[in-house]
C-alpha positions as CSV (number, residue, x, y, z in Angstrom):
1,X,7.7,19.3,6.8
2,X,5.3,18.8,9.5
3,X,1.7,17.7,9.1
4,X,-1.4,17.9,11.3
5,X,-2.7,14.3,10.5
6,X,0.4,12.4,9.4
7,X,3.5,11.6,11.4
8,X,6.7,10.9,9.3
9,X,10.1,9.8,10.3
10,X,12.9,7.8,8.5
11,X,14.7,4.6,9.5
12,X,17.8,4.2,7.3
13,X,16.4,4.1,3.8
14,X,12.9,3.7,4.8
15,X,10.3,6.2,5.1
16,X,7.4,5.9,7.5
17,X,4.1,7.7,7.2
18,X,1.8,7.1,10.3
19,X,-1.8,8.2,10.6
20,X,-2.4,10.7,13.4
21,X,-6.1,11.2,13.9
22,X,-6.7,9.1,16.8
23,X,-10.1,10.7,18.0
24,X,-11.6,10.0,14.5
25,X,-10.2,6.5,14.3
26,X,-7.8,7.7,11.6
27,X,-10.8,8.5,9.3
28,X,-9.6,9.3,5.9
29,X,-10.6,12.9,5.5
30,X,-9.6,14.9,2.3
31,X,-7.1,16.8,4.4
32,X,-5.5,13.7,5.9
33,X,-5.3,12.1,2.3
34,X,-3.8,15.2,1.0
35,X,-1.1,15.2,3.8
36,X,-0.6,11.4,3.3
37,X,0.0,11.7,-0.4
38,X,2.2,14.7,-0.1
39,X,4.5,12.8,2.4
40,X,4.5,9.6,0.2
41,X,5.4,11.6,-3.0
42,X,8.1,13.4,-0.9
43,X,9.7,10.0,0.2
44,X,9.2,8.7,-3.5
45,X,11.2,11.7,-4.9
46,X,14.0,11.2,-2.4
47,X,17.0,9.2,-3.5
48,X,17.9,8.3,0.0
49,X,14.5,6.5,0.5
50,X,14.3,3.0,-1.2
51,X,11.0,1.7,0.5
52,X,7.9,3.3,2.3
53,X,5.8,2.0,5.2
54,X,2.2,3.3,5.7
55,X,0.7,2.5,9.3
56,X,-1.8,3.5,11.9
57,X,-2.0,2.9,15.7
58,X,-2.1,-0.4,17.5
59,X,-6.0,-0.1,17.9
60,X,-6.8,1.1,14.3
61,X,-5.1,1.4,10.9
62,X,-8.1,3.4,9.5
63,X,-11.9,3.0,10.0
64,X,-12.5,4.3,6.6
65,X,-13.6,7.5,5.0
66,X,-14.6,10.3,7.0
67,X,-18.6,9.7,7.2
68,X,-19.4,13.1,8.3
69,X,-17.7,14.5,5.1
70,X,-19.3,11.8,2.9
71,X,-22.8,12.7,4.5
72,X,-22.5,16.1,3.1
73,X,-22.2,14.7,-0.4
74,X,-25.9,15.1,-1.3
75,X,-25.6,14.6,-5.1
76,X,-23.4,12.7,-7.5
77,X,-21.7,15.7,-8.6
78,X,-20.5,16.4,-5.1
79,X,-18.3,13.3,-5.0
80,X,-17.5,13.7,-8.8
81,X,-15.9,16.9,-8.1
82,X,-14.4,15.8,-4.9
83,X,-10.5,15.5,-4.7
84,X,-10.8,12.6,-2.3
85,X,-11.1,9.5,-4.5
86,X,-8.3,10.6,-6.7
87,X,-5.9,10.4,-3.8
88,X,-6.1,6.5,-4.1
89,X,-4.8,6.9,-7.8
90,X,-1.9,9.0,-6.6
91,X,-1.0,6.2,-4.2
92,X,-1.1,3.6,-6.9
93,X,1.3,5.8,-8.9
94,X,4.0,5.8,-6.4
95,X,7.1,4.2,-8.0
96,X,8.9,2.8,-4.8
97,X,7.5,-0.3,-2.8
98,X,4.9,0.7,-0.4
99,X,4.1,-1.6,2.6
100,X,1.0,-1.3,4.6
101,X,1.6,-2.4,8.4
102,X,-1.9,-3.0,9.7
103,X,-3.2,-3.3,13.4
104,X,-6.6,-3.2,14.4
105,X,-9.4,-2.1,12.1
106,X,-8.9,-1.5,8.4
107,X,-12.4,-0.9,7.1
108,X,-13.9,0.7,4.0
109,X,-11.5,3.2,2.7
110,X,-8.9,2.0,5.1
111,X,-9.1,-1.5,3.7
112,X,-9.0,0.0,0.2
113,X,-5.9,2.0,1.0
114,X,-4.1,-0.9,2.6
115,X,-5.0,-3.1,-0.7
116,X,-3.6,-0.1,-2.9
117,X,-0.2,-0.6,-1.2
118,X,2.1,-3.2,-2.6
119,X,1.8,-5.6,0.2
120,X,0.2,-5.8,3.7
121,X,1.6,-7.2,6.8
122,X,-0.7,-7.4,9.7
123,X,-0.7,-7.9,13.5
124,X,-3.0,-10.6,15.2
125,X,-5.5,-7.7,16.0
126,X,-6.1,-6.6,12.5
127,X,-9.6,-6.7,11.0
128,X,-10.3,-6.2,7.3
129,X,-13.8,-5.3,5.8
130,X,-15.7,-3.3,3.1
131,X,-18.8,-2.6,5.1
132,X,-20.1,0.3,2.9
133,X,-23.3,-1.5,2.2
134,X,-24.5,-1.0,5.9
135,X,-24.3,2.8,5.0
136,X,-26.3,2.4,1.8
137,X,-23.5,2.8,-0.5
138,X,-20.7,0.5,-2.1
139,X,-16.9,0.6,-2.2
140,X,-15.6,3.7,-4.2
141,X,-11.9,3.5,-4.1
142,X,-11.2,0.1,-5.4
143,X,-12.5,-2.1,-2.8
144,X,-14.7,-4.4,-4.9
145,X,-12.0,-4.7,-7.6
146,X,-8.8,-5.2,-5.4
147,X,-10.4,-7.4,-2.9
148,X,-11.9,-9.7,-5.7
149,X,-8.6,-10.0,-7.3
150,X,-6.9,-10.8,-4.0
151,X,-9.3,-13.4,-2.5
152,X,-11.6,-14.4,-5.2
153,X,-15.2,-13.7,-6.3
154,X,-17.1,-15.8,-3.7
155,X,-15.5,-14.5,-0.6
156,X,-15.3,-11.0,-1.8
157,X,-19.0,-11.1,-2.7
158,X,-19.9,-12.4,0.8
159,X,-17.8,-9.6,2.5
160,X,-19.2,-6.7,0.3
161,X,-22.8,-8.0,0.7
162,X,-22.8,-8.7,4.4
163,X,-20.3,-6.1,5.6
164,X,-18.6,-8.7,7.8
165,X,-15.0,-8.3,8.9
166,X,-12.1,-10.7,8.1
167,X,-9.5,-11.6,10.9
168,X,-5.8,-11.4,10.2
169,X,-5.6,-15.2,10.2
170,X,-8.3,-15.7,7.5
171,X,-6.7,-12.7,5.6
172,X,-3.5,-14.6,5.4
173,X,-5.2,-17.8,4.4
174,X,-7.0,-15.8,1.6
175,X,-3.8,-14.3,0.4
176,X,-4.9,-10.7,1.2
177,X,-1.8,-10.2,3.3
178,X,1.7,-11.4,3.4
179,X,1.8,-12.6,7.0
180,X,0.5,-12.2,10.5
181,X,2.9,-11.2,13.2
182,X,2.6,-10.5,17.0
183,X,1.2,-7.0,17.9
184,X,4.6,-6.1,19.6
185,X,6.7,-7.2,16.6
186,X,4.7,-5.6,13.8
187,X,6.7,-2.4,13.0
188,X,10.1,-4.2,13.6
189,X,9.0,-7.0,11.2
190,X,7.9,-4.6,8.5
191,X,11.0,-2.4,9.0
192,X,13.1,-5.4,8.4
193,X,11.4,-6.3,5.2
194,X,11.5,-2.6,4.1
195,X,15.2,-2.4,4.8
196,X,15.8,-5.4,2.7
197,X,14.1,-4.0,-0.3
198,X,15.6,-0.6,0.3
199,X,19.0,-2.1,0.1
200,X,18.4,-3.6,-3.5
201,X,19.3,-2.0,-6.8
202,X,17.0,1.0,-7.1
203,X,16.1,0.5,-10.8
204,X,15.5,-3.2,-10.4
205,X,13.3,-2.6,-7.4
206,X,10.9,-0.2,-9.3
207,X,11.1,-2.5,-12.3
208,X,10.1,-5.7,-10.3
209,X,7.2,-3.7,-8.7
210,X,5.9,-2.7,-12.3
211,X,6.3,-6.3,-13.6
212,X,4.3,-7.7,-10.7
213,X,1.6,-4.9,-10.9
214,X,1.4,-5.8,-14.7
215,X,0.6,-9.4,-13.8
216,X,-2.2,-8.3,-11.5
217,X,-3.7,-5.9,-14.0
218,X,-3.0,-7.4,-17.6
219,X,-3.5,-10.5,-19.5
220,X,-0.6,-12.8,-19.5
221,X,0.5,-11.9,-23.1
222,X,0.4,-8.3,-22.2
223,X,2.3,-8.9,-19.0
224,X,4.8,-11.0,-20.7
225,X,5.5,-8.1,-23.1
226,X,6.0,-5.6,-20.4
227,X,8.3,-8.1,-18.5
228,X,10.6,-8.7,-21.5
229,X,10.8,-5.0,-22.4
230,X,11.8,-4.1,-18.7
231,X,14.2,-6.9,-18.5
232,X,16.0,-6.0,-21.7
233,X,16.4,-2.3,-20.4
234,X,17.7,-3.5,-17.2
235,X,20.5,-5.7,-18.9
236,X,22.0,-2.4,-20.1
237,X,22.1,-0.7,-16.8
238,X,25.2,0.0,-14.7
239,X,23.7,-1.7,-11.8
240,X,23.2,-4.9,-13.7
241,X,27.1,-4.8,-14.5
242,X,27.8,-4.1,-10.9
243,X,25.6,-6.7,-9.6
244,X,27.0,-9.4,-11.7
245,X,30.5,-8.3,-11.0
246,X,29.8,-8.2,-7.2
247,X,28.4,-11.8,-7.4
248,X,31.5,-13.0,-9.1
249,X,33.9,-11.3,-6.9
250,X,31.8,-12.5,-3.9
251,X,31.1,-8.8,-2.4
252,X,28.2,-6.5,-1.8
253,X,27.0,-4.4,-4.7
254,X,27.4,-0.7,-4.9
255,X,24.3,0.6,-6.4
256,X,24.1,3.8,-8.5
257,X,20.4,3.7,-9.6
258,X,21.3,3.9,-13.2
């Protein structure tokens, strides 16, 4: 399927969704977000895809929400009834791993979208920020919550109250991103990671994602219960039997996803 604001392609078992709204700095309009989520959910439902990448251009990942659209929201009910914010919830429900490959600006909703992905890899040009306060508002798609959990209260408080941007190097030091790579190597680097993930047993991949998310969102006791239940389920899977047999026989596993 073709889209107006999203370019999609596949590389082996990796699905790639790229923002394509350059004149608006990849601003996240309702139309763009609807197309993005349709493309990601299509990849998620495809058994031939094992990992997904979301990216922008070399100059900008996304400058954030579409301000012209936001400016028309004159009353709380306008945003309450808007389908825009719910798109981030749809992203969080994608079962397969999603990697954000970020170059240039990832601000406001763009930063929130990157943080909703399962991991972020950035080029040297990447800049992250939640500058909503400069517009008289605040993060609305998880920015204050995910940023605080990733980098801590003090640094998150400073960024949300001053609107300053964080460099790629600082983002790596602060554990917001996985690593910084040269601009020219970003997509190749992320594709390598995504291909490695996509080659893993499908059930175990989804299970590991769910376990780590549980650690991020739950208490230790709650997370341990989730981990143990999922582990017990996986021990009865065909892929577990195949994986252990392949290890003993010193060969590559042949995964069935069940």
